N, C-alpha and C positions, 0 to 999 in steps of 0.2 A: 504494500500500499504506499501511497505517497500524496502528499498534499498538492492539489491542481493550483498552480500558479500562486496567485495572491489571496485565494480563497480558503475557506476551512472545509473544502470538500476533499474527503480522503478516498482516492480512487485506486482500483486495482490496475495492475499493469497491463491488463487486457481488457478493452471495452468491447462488449458484445453488441454487434450490428443487428438491428431489428429489421433490416430491409427485406428479409425473406419470410418473415412472419406474415401469413395470410397470402403469400405468393407460392413459394415452392415447399414451405412448411406449413401444414395445416394447424389448427389450433391445439390439437393433441401433441403434435410433433414440438410445436414452439414451446408449450408448457414444459415438455420433458427436457428440452434444451435449457431453458431457464431454470429449471429446478437444478440440473446438473451443473451449470455455469455457477450458480450461487453456492452449491456444495464444493465446487472446487476452489472457492476464494475469490470468485469474481463478485463485483458489486456495481459495475458502471455499465448501464444500458442506454444504448443510443438509437433513436428512431426519428421519425419526421412525419408531419400531416400527410405528406404526399405518397408514403409507403404503404402499398405498392400500387399506384394508380395505372401503372404500365401494364398490369396483368389484366386478362379478360375477366370481366365481371367486378372489378375492383376499382372503385371511385376514389380511393385514397382513405386514409384514416384507420384502415384495417389493422395495421401493425400496432398502433396506438391502443386500438380497443382490446386487441389480444393481450397487450401487455398489461392493461387496465384490469382486465378480468383476473389475469394471473396474480397481480398484486393484492386484489382484494380477496381471492380465494386462498392465497398463501398467507396473508397478513404480514407481508415483508416490506411494506413501503419505507420503514425506517432503516432497512439494510441495503437499500438500493439508491445509488446517485442516478437520477433520471435525466436524460437529455433528449430534447426534441427540437423541431426547427419549422420555420415558417418561411414561405416565399416561392414555393414551386408547384403547389397543388393548384389545379385550375380553379379561378375564382379567387384565389388567394396567392397569386403569382406575381406581386409585386411588393414593394416595402413602403406602402402608403400608411399613414398613421392607423387608419380605420381597419386596414388589412392586418397589420401587426397585433392590434388589440383584439379584434375579432378572432383571429387565428389562434391566440393564445387561449381565449375561453373555450373555443372548440376543443383544442388539445386537452386542455383541463378536464373537460367533460368526458372525452373519450378515455383518457386515462384514469379517471375516477380519483383525482388527487386535488388538494388545495393549492399546491405550488409545484413548479417545475424547477428543478435544481440548477440545471444549465440549458438555456434557450438561445438557439442560434439564428441568426439572419442567414438563411440558407443560401442565399446568393445575392450579390451586389445589385442594386437597381438604380442604374445612372438616370432614370427617368423621374425618380423622386429625391428631392432634396435631402442630403444626409441629415441635416439638422431636424427635418421632420421625422424621419425613420428613428434616429437615435433618442428623440424625445419620447417616442412611443415606448421603446424598450425602457427607457428611465423610468416612465410611469408605472410599467409592469412591476419593476424592482421596488418602487416606493410603495406599491400597493400590496407588496407581498406575495404577488402571484408567481414571480419568479425571483429565485435567489441571485443567479448571476447570468450574464448574457456574453455571447461569443459570436464570431464571424465564421462564415464558411465561403470558399471560392472567391475571395477578395484578392486583388492585386496589391502588391506591396505599396504602391502610390495611394490607392483608395483607402487601404487600411490605416496607413499613416494620417490621411486625412480625417478618417472617422475618429481615430484616437485624439487628435488635435481638437476636434470639435468636442468630444466628450470632456476633455480637460478644461477647455475654455468655459463651457457652459455648466460645468459641474455635474455633468450626467453620470449614471453608472457607467463604468468602462468595460469594455470587452476584456475578458480574462483569458480566452483561449482562441486559436484559429484552428478551423478543420479544413485542411488541404488534401489534394491527392498527393501521396508520397509513399514510395517504396523502393525496394532495391533495384528495380529495372525502370522505374519512372522517377527521376530525381531532378531533372533540370528546372522545372517549374517552381519547385520549392527552394531548393538549395541556391543560395545568392542572396539577392536583394530581399525577397520575401522572409527567408530564414533570419537575416539580420534584422529586419524590422521587428519580428517577432521577439527576438533575444533583447533587442534594445529597450522595448517596452515591457518586459518581464511577462510576456504572455506564454502560455502552455500550448504545444501543438498536439492535436488529436488527429492523426492522419486516417483518412478513409482510402479504400482500395488497397489496404496495407499488404495484401497478398496478390496484388496485380490480377484481379479477377479470378483468383484461383491458380494462376500460373506458379506462384511461389509455394504451393502446397507440394510441389514435386510430382504431382500426377500427370502432368502434361510432358510427354516425353516423344522424341522422333517415332513416328510409326505405331503410336497408341492413339486409340479412339475413346474419348471420354464422353459419356452421356451426361451432359449438362447443358443448362440454358446459357452458361457463359463460356462454353467450349470455343465458340469463335473468336470471342474477344481475348481469351486468355492465350490462345495459340498463336497470337500475333507476336509474342514475346520468344517463340521458338527460333531465334536466330543465333548467331555465333556468340554474341554477348551473353544472351538468355542461357545458352548451354553452359558456358564458363560459370555463370553464377549458380546453376544447379549443381555443377561438379564440386564447387567449394561447400555449397550447403550440404551436400551428401557427406562430405568428409568430417565438417563440424558436427553434423547431426550424429554420425557414427560415433564420433569421440565422445560426446555427451549422452549417447544412448537415449536420444530423443528424436523428435519428428522434424523433417525439413521445415514445415511451416513455423514450428516453434522458434527454430533458429532465425528464419527470416524476420519473424515478429520481434525477436530479441535484438537482432541488429537495429531494427527501426527504434525500438525502445531505448537503445543506448545512444541514439543520437542527440545533439544538442537541442534542447527546448522540448523534445517529444515526451509526453506524459503517459499516453496510453494509445497504442495502435487500436483501430477498429477492425474487427474481422467478424464475420457472420457464420453461422452454422445451421444447416436445416435437419441435421441428425446428430444422434449422440457420437457416432462414430467420427464425424467431421469436428465435432467440438472437442473430443479427446485429442485430436491433433493439435489444437490451439492452446489449450490451457496450461501445457507444461511451461509456457512463456511467463506465467504468473510468478514462477521462482527461478527460471533460467538466467544465469548471468555468464556472458561470454567473456573469454579473456580478450584482452585488448588487441592482441596479435590476430585474433580470430575476426574480430570487428575490422580491424585494418585490411586483411586480406580480402573480405567482402567488399569494403569500401573502394578498394583499389580497381576492383573490375568495373 
């Protein structure tokens, strides 16, 4: 466990992604995964109002509703750091004041809770003045409906601008950033965006931490994988990707653990990273992930992976 940035939120080293709940995992499977994650020492659950509106018959909000029913039936609200987002669901796909406030109310209702621990601006909205957007998030914090706020999918420039406005106006400040970041997709984060996060004392909570499944190690030349993400994951099967897998295999063998856990551990040991996000639709998939909660790589192992 570690404190998230400047907050009092004590979070596990693995954040469980809720994007599969109500999509590739039905409610029974989702409950089983959530139960096992909690039992393994996890406590940080990430979802969004839009999950998973891309699935047939799903208008969004399904993941939040499943998590809400799980929290109620298990009576574990006080054991879970709960994160959700607003800004990508149809009808709530901007960052206007009324959208942010109404989106939070809908999420609270679906989750069945009186507050959200970490509420993300799911993506930047250049069409709405940042002052309007950030005032709305500040209102939610002041009203006690949200404990802390964070940003997702922001450029370094826009993140710095938002933080300056929050400082100037006395608004609640972003405490974290959720960007795409993993061993085979590094350029967008490493550099100016990472420096901005570090300079302002934010935590990083990366999504697609396993490169859409590629870094689980199950995607190999000549191997067919039955998954809705197979096409996206297979794009990393190039010379560099194979070199990454080769080192992951060696390090995983040395620690007697999984390739996925090593890939997540590398990420967790990067500057500013608090907890990588990864999802699982089955208990078998989850068991590949949870060793990262306790896994520490030696610095030379981190360096070998970084060098690729």
